[in-house]
C-alpha positions in Angstrom: -1.8 56.0 142.3 -3.8 55.9 139.1 -6.8 54.5 141.0 -6.6 57.4 143.5 -6.4 60.0 140.7 -9.5 58.6 139.0 -11.5 58.6 142.3 -10.4 62.2 142.9 -11.5 63.4 139.4 -14.8 61.7 139.7 -15.2 63.3 143.1 -14.4 66.8 141.7 -16.9 66.3 138.8 -19.6 65.2 141.2 -19.0 68.1 143.5 -19.0 70.5 140.5 -22.4 69.1 139.5 -23.7 69.7 143.0 -22.4 73.2 143.1 -23.8 74.0 139.7 -27.3 72.7 140.7 -27.1 74.6 144.0 -25.6 77.8 142.5 -28.3 78.6 139.9 -31.9 78.0 138.9 -32.5 75.0 136.7 -32.7 75.7 133.0 -36.2 75.9 131.5 -37.3 74.0 128.4 -35.5 74.8 125.2 -37.1 77.4 123.0 -38.3 75.7 119.8 -36.7 77.0 116.6 -38.7 76.8 113.3 -37.4 77.7 109.8 -39.6 79.5 107.4 -38.3 79.3 103.8 -39.9 81.2 100.9 -39.3 80.7 97.2 -37.3 83.9 97.1 -37.0 87.1 99.1 -37.7 89.4 96.2 -41.3 88.3 95.7 -43.4 90.8 97.7 -46.2 88.5 99.0 -43.7 86.4 100.8 -43.0 89.2 103.2 -46.6 88.8 104.5 -45.8 85.2 105.2 -42.8 86.4 107.3 -45.1 88.7 109.3 -47.6 85.9 109.8 -44.9 83.6 111.0 -43.5 86.1 113.4 -46.9 86.9 114.9 -47.6 83.1 115.4 -44.1 82.7 116.9 -44.8 85.5 119.5 -48.1 83.9 120.4 -46.5 80.5 120.9 -43.3 81.5 122.5 -41.1 80.0 119.8 -38.5 81.4 117.4 -38.9 81.6 113.7 -36.0 82.0 111.3 -37.0 83.5 107.9 -34.5 82.7 105.2 -34.7 82.1 101.4 -32.7 82.8 98.2 -32.5 86.4 97.2 -34.0 85.4 93.9 -35.7 82.3 92.8 -32.9 79.7 92.6 -33.6 76.0 93.1 -30.1 75.1 94.1 -29.9 78.0 96.6 -33.2 77.0 98.2 -31.9 73.4 98.5 -28.7 74.7 100.2 -30.8 76.7 102.7 -33.0 73.7 103.4 -29.8 71.5 103.9 -28.3 74.1 106.3 -31.4 74.0 108.5 -31.2 70.2 108.6 -27.5 70.5 109.7 -28.5 73.1 112.4 -31.1 70.6 113.6 -34.0 73.1 113.8 -37.2 71.8 115.4 -39.3 72.1 112.2 -39.2 73.5 108.7 -42.0 75.2 106.7 -41.1 75.7 103.0 -42.7 77.1 99.8 -41.2 74.7 97.3 -39.7 76.1 94.1 -39.3 72.8 92.4 -41.1 69.8 93.9 -39.2 67.1 92.1 -35.8 68.7 92.8 -36.4 69.1 96.6 -38.4 66.0 97.4 -35.3 63.9 98.5 -34.0 66.7 100.7 -37.4 67.1 102.4 -37.4 63.4 103.0 -34.0 63.6 104.5 -35.1 66.2 106.9 -38.1 64.1 108.0 -35.9 61.0 108.4 -33.6 63.1 110.6 -36.5 63.7 112.9 -37.3 67.3 111.7 -41.0 67.7 110.8 -41.6 69.5 107.5 -44.7 71.3 106.2 -45.1 73.0 102.9 -47.0 76.2 102.2 -48.1 78.0 99.0 -46.3 75.4 96.8 -46.3 71.8 97.7 -44.1 68.8 97.2 -46.8 66.1 97.3 -44.6 63.1 96.7 -42.3 64.0 99.6 -42.7 62.9 103.3 -43.8 66.4 104.3 -46.5 66.1 107.0 -48.9 68.8 105.8 -49.5 71.5 103.2 -51.3 74.8 103.7 -52.5 76.9 100.8 -55.1 77.3 98.1 -56.5 74.4 96.2 -54.5 75.2 93.1 -56.4 73.1 90.6 -59.8 74.6 91.7 -58.3 78.1 91.6 -57.1 77.4 88.0 -60.6 76.2 87.1 -61.9 79.6 88.4 -59.4 81.5 86.4 -60.4 79.7 83.2 -64.1 80.1 83.8 -63.7 83.8 84.5 -61.6 84.3 81.4 -64.0 82.4 79.1 -66.9 84.4 80.4 -65.3 87.7 79.7 -64.3 86.5 76.2 -67.8 85.3 75.4 -66.4 81.8 74.7 -64.1 82.8 71.8 -60.7 84.2 71.1 -57.0 83.5 72.0 -55.3 83.1 75.4 -51.7 83.3 76.5 -50.4 81.9 79.8 -47.7 83.2 82.1 -46.1 80.7 84.5 -42.9 79.6 86.1 -42.1 76.0 85.2 -41.2 73.5 88.0 -43.4 74.7 90.8 -46.2 72.3 91.7 -48.7 75.0 92.6 -48.3 76.9 89.4 -48.6 73.7 87.3 -51.8 72.7 89.0 -53.3 76.2 88.4 -52.5 76.0 84.8 -53.9 72.5 84.5 -57.2 73.7 86.0 -57.4 76.8 83.8 -56.8 74.7 80.7 -59.4 72.2 81.7 -62.0 75.0 82.0 -61.0 76.6 78.6 -61.2 73.2 76.9 -65.0 73.4 77.3 -65.0 76.3 74.9 -64.1 75.2 71.3 -63.9 78.9 70.3 -61.0 79.6 72.6 -57.4 78.6 71.7 -54.2 78.8 73.7 -51.5 80.4 71.6 -48.5 80.3 73.9 -47.2 79.7 77.4 -44.5 81.9 78.7 -42.0 80.7 81.4 -40.9 83.8 83.3 -38.7 81.8 85.8 -40.1 83.6 88.9 -38.6 86.8 87.6 -40.8 90.0 87.5 -38.4 91.8 85.1 -38.4 88.9 82.7 -42.2 88.8 83.0 -42.5 92.4 81.9 -40.3 91.7 78.9 -42.3 88.6 77.9 -45.6 90.4 78.2 -44.2 93.1 75.8 -43.0 90.3 73.4 -46.4 88.5 73.5 -48.3 91.7 73.0 -46.3 92.5 69.8 -46.7 88.9 68.6 -50.4 88.7 69.3 -51.8 92.2 69.0 -55.4 90.8 69.0 -54.9 88.5 72.0 -58.1 88.0 73.8 -56.7 87.4 77.3 -53.7 86.8 79.4 -53.9 84.3 82.3 -51.0 84.6 84.9 -51.0 81.8 87.4 -48.6 83.8 89.6 -48.7 87.5 90.6 -45.5 88.7 88.8 -47.4 91.0 86.3 -49.2 92.8 89.1 -46.4 93.4 91.5 -45.8 96.8 89.9 -47.7 99.1 87.5 -45.2 98.8 84.7 -45.5 95.2 83.4 -49.0 95.8 81.9 -48.3 99.1 80.1 -48.1 97.4 76.6 -51.3 95.5 77.0 -54.2 97.1 75.0 -57.5 97.8 76.6 -59.2 95.1 74.4 -57.1 92.3 76.0 -58.5 90.9 79.3 -56.1 90.1 82.1 -56.6 87.5 84.9 -53.9 87.1 87.5 -53.1 85.7 90.9 -52.3 87.9 93.9 -53.8 91.0 95.4 -50.9 93.3 96.6 -51.6 97.0 96.6 -50.3 97.6 93.1 -52.6 94.8 91.8 -55.7 96.5 93.3 -54.7 99.8 91.6 -54.4 98.0 88.3 -57.8 96.4 88.8 -59.4 99.8 89.4 -57.6 101.3 86.4 -59.1 98.6 84.2 -55.7 96.9 83.3 -56.8 93.8 85.2 -60.3 92.4 85.4 -60.0 89.5 87.9 -57.5 88.8 90.7 -57.2 85.8 92.9 -56.0 86.5 96.5 -54.3 84.0 98.9 -54.1 83.8 102.7 -50.6 85.4 102.7 -50.3 85.8 106.5 -51.5 82.3 107.0 -48.7 80.9 104.9 -46.4 81.8 107.8 -48.8 81.8 110.7 -50.6 78.6 110.1 -47.4 76.8 109.1 -45.7 77.7 112.4 -48.9 76.6 114.3 -48.9 73.3 112.3 -45.2 72.6 113.3 -45.9 73.5 116.9 -48.8 71.2 117.0 -46.9 68.4 115.3 -44.1 68.7 117.9 -46.7 68.4 120.6 -48.2 65.2 119.0 -51.0 66.8 117.0 -50.4 65.6 113.5 -53.2 66.8 111.2 -55.5 63.9 110.1 -55.8 65.5 106.7 -52.4 66.7 105.5 -54.0 69.1 102.9 -55.3 72.2 104.5 -57.2 74.3 102.0 -56.9 78.0 102.9 -59.5 79.1 100.4 -59.1 81.7 97.7 -60.4 85.2 97.3 -61.8 86.3 93.9 -61.5 90.0 93.6 -63.2 92.1 90.9 -64.1 95.8 90.5 -67.4 95.0 92.3 -65.9 93.9 95.5 -62.4 95.5 95.5 -63.3 98.2 98.1 -64.5 95.7 100.6 -61.5 93.5 100.0 -59.1 96.3 100.4 -60.7 97.4 103.7 -60.5 93.9 105.1 -56.8 93.6 103.9 -55.8 96.9 105.6 -57.4 95.7 108.9 -55.3 92.5 108.7 -52.1 94.4 107.8 -52.7 96.8 110.7 -52.4 93.9 113.1 -48.7 93.7 112.5 
């Protein structure tokens, strides 16, 4: 009796399979799902990465899931990364808040068969397969040279950074190397704003009070130029060099509050990262894992041309 029952069940399952095959069209290939993780959702430039990622996803016929911590939070970013590993997405692209803290989790994703690429901020000691972004050390060298030139090789400088991020540290290293060539320039203080624009504004006010004759500020991230308010306390005699070229930053440049801005390939952060992951899934691992996006140096002389090109790119969304 048991033998007959087993045979009957097998027969029913086999018939069900035949009916399923006959009753409907075969399923197509599964749509690839890629995760795009910014440092935080409240940093304006990362929204352009989202747009770039969504554009690339539409072109390639894949799905992109954009998710990050509401504010810069290493633990939250790690939790989000771990959740995508659990979901078994097909690939992950991440701007890393703290390289040392996230390296082991990135390695775990790769070991689980999920390719990981980094953008904007790298984790160079991890098993990530590629990085897309500016050459941060070279960008820092540029910032230092531009600052020293405006200061005629003498005066005091304060830095603004957010400690822990590999990209920001490399920029600061480059800027310090440039400034070291000028014995008349001294660095008086480095402010850690913890990826917080409000804290940045407070520390700029503190630094301006403490060093009223400060020669220049160098900000290796764009926090001071995300709005018009942060630079209000800075006197006209103090030069300001900053990363990032959002609309508010260009207005500050035209108003003389900032003298030099460094722009990044914001749409490429998302777009090129999704294309990299799609290529890796299809067997095209980049021979050189470091993809230098290039950096834009924007001053009063070229700001109009830069803004026109920027608006043309934004218009593509």
